[in-house]
C-alpha positions as CSV (number, residue, x, y, z in Angstrom):
1,X,-0.1,-0.1,-0.1
2,X,1.2,3.4,-0.8
3,X,2.0,5.7,2.0
4,X,-0.4,8.9,2.2
5,X,2.0,11.4,1.2
6,X,3.4,9.2,-1.9
7,X,0.7,9.3,-4.5
8,X,0.0,6.6,-6.8
9,X,0.4,8.1,-10.3
10,X,0.2,7.0,-13.9
11,X,3.6,7.9,-15.8
12,X,2.8,10.9,-17.3
13,X,4.1,14.4,-16.8
14,X,0.6,15.8,-16.4
15,X,0.0,13.0,-13.7
16,X,3.1,14.1,-12.0
17,X,2.2,17.8,-12.1
18,X,-1.4,16.8,-10.7
19,X,0.1,14.8,-7.9
20,X,2.6,17.4,-6.9
21,X,-0.5,20.1,-6.9
22,X,-2.6,17.9,-4.7
23,X,0.2,17.1,-2.3
24,X,0.9,20.7,-1.9
25,X,-2.6,21.6,-1.6
26,X,-3.2,19.0,1.2
27,X,0.0,20.0,2.9
28,X,-1.1,23.6,3.0
29,X,-4.7,22.6,4.2
30,X,-3.0,20.4,7.0
31,X,-0.9,23.3,8.0
32,X,-3.8,25.7,7.9
33,X,-1.9,27.9,5.7
34,X,-4.6,30.0,3.7
35,X,-2.2,31.8,1.9
36,X,-0.4,28.8,0.5
37,X,-3.6,27.0,-0.3
38,X,-5.1,29.7,-2.1
39,X,-1.9,30.1,-4.4
40,X,-2.8,26.6,-5.6
41,X,-6.5,27.4,-6.7
42,X,-7.3,28.3,-10.1
43,X,-9.4,31.7,-10.5
44,X,-12.3,29.6,-12.2
45,X,-12.5,27.1,-9.6
46,X,-15.8,25.1,-9.0
47,X,-15.8,23.3,-5.6
48,X,-18.9,21.2,-4.6
49,X,-19.0,20.5,-1.0
50,X,-19.9,16.8,0.2
51,X,-23.1,18.4,2.1
52,X,-25.8,18.8,2.4
53,X,-26.9,15.6,0.7
54,X,-27.9,14.7,-1.8
55,X,-26.0,17.2,-4.1
56,X,-23.7,19.4,-2.0
57,X,-23.3,23.1,-2.3
58,X,-21.5,24.5,-5.3
59,X,-19.1,27.4,-5.0
60,X,-17.8,29.2,-7.9
61,X,-14.6,31.0,-8.3
62,X,-11.2,31.2,-6.4
63,X,-12.6,33.6,-3.5
64,X,-15.7,31.6,-2.8
65,X,-13.7,28.1,-2.8
66,X,-10.9,29.6,-0.7
67,X,-13.5,31.2,1.8
68,X,-15.0,27.7,2.4
69,X,-11.8,25.9,2.7
70,X,-10.3,28.6,5.1
71,X,-13.5,28.3,7.2
72,X,-12.8,24.7,7.6
73,X,-9.2,25.4,8.4
74,X,-10.1,27.9,11.5
75,X,-11.6,25.0,13.7
76,X,-8.2,23.9,15.2
77,X,-9.9,21.2,17.1
78,X,-10.5,19.5,13.7
79,X,-7.9,17.4,11.8
80,X,-7.9,16.5,8.0
81,X,-5.9,13.2,7.4
82,X,-5.0,12.2,3.8
83,X,-5.3,8.2,3.7
84,X,-4.5,7.8,-0.1
85,X,-4.1,9.9,-3.3
86,X,-4.2,8.6,-6.8
87,X,-3.6,10.8,-9.9
88,X,-4.0,10.1,-13.5
89,X,-3.8,12.9,-16.0
90,X,-5.2,16.2,-14.9
91,X,-7.5,14.2,-12.2
92,X,-6.7,13.0,-8.7
93,X,-8.7,11.2,-6.0
94,X,-8.1,12.0,-2.6
95,X,-9.4,9.5,0.1
96,X,-9.5,11.4,3.6
97,X,-10.7,11.5,7.2
98,X,-11.9,14.7,8.6
99,X,-11.9,14.4,12.5
100,X,-13.9,17.0,14.7
101,X,-13.4,15.1,17.9
102,X,-11.3,12.4,19.7
103,X,-13.6,9.4,18.7
104,X,-13.8,7.6,15.4
105,X,-17.5,8.4,15.8
106,X,-16.6,12.0,15.6
107,X,-15.1,11.9,12.0
108,X,-16.1,11.2,8.6
109,X,-14.6,9.3,5.7
110,X,-14.6,11.1,2.3
111,X,-13.3,11.3,-1.0
112,X,-12.5,14.4,-3.1
113,X,-12.4,14.1,-7.0
114,X,-10.0,17.0,-8.2
115,X,-9.2,18.2,-11.5
116,X,-5.9,20.3,-11.8
117,X,-5.0,22.8,-14.4
118,X,-1.7,24.4,-15.1
119,X,-0.5,23.5,-11.3
120,X,-3.8,24.8,-9.8
121,X,-7.1,23.2,-8.4
122,X,-9.8,24.1,-11.0
123,X,-12.5,21.6,-9.8
124,X,-13.1,19.8,-6.8
125,X,-16.2,17.3,-5.9
126,X,-16.4,16.2,-2.4
127,X,-18.2,12.8,-1.2
128,X,-18.6,11.5,2.2
129,X,-19.9,8.4,4.0
130,X,-22.9,9.2,6.2
131,X,-24.8,7.0,8.5
132,X,-28.0,5.3,7.9
133,X,-30.6,5.7,5.2
134,X,-29.6,3.5,2.0
135,X,-31.8,0.6,1.2
136,X,-28.8,-1.7,0.8
137,X,-28.9,-5.6,1.4
138,X,-27.6,-6.8,4.4
């Protein structure tokens, strides 16, 4: 298994650039460095949050996206843990856990599907696991 900070990539220059951009973005997020994170966001960024279900909320433009992420970063009791990164071409998938308390029950597992353009995040779609409600077989 690949370590969280060592993304799996396909062997192209574009995939390598995508992986590096995602690594820098995640690192800035974990350090709560809004300025460094903002430098990696495209002016035309579209970010769709994981909640509210079923479709999330769309944030359009660099300022709206950065403001959303910056608000998450202000809660110093929370942590963002990258579990795995995969990139291919200009797309990356990041599996993460967002902790808002000490117990596993006070966390959510999620995935961001992110597109990078010229070294900047231009699109990010968030998805999370949530308890109950789905009519799944037992």
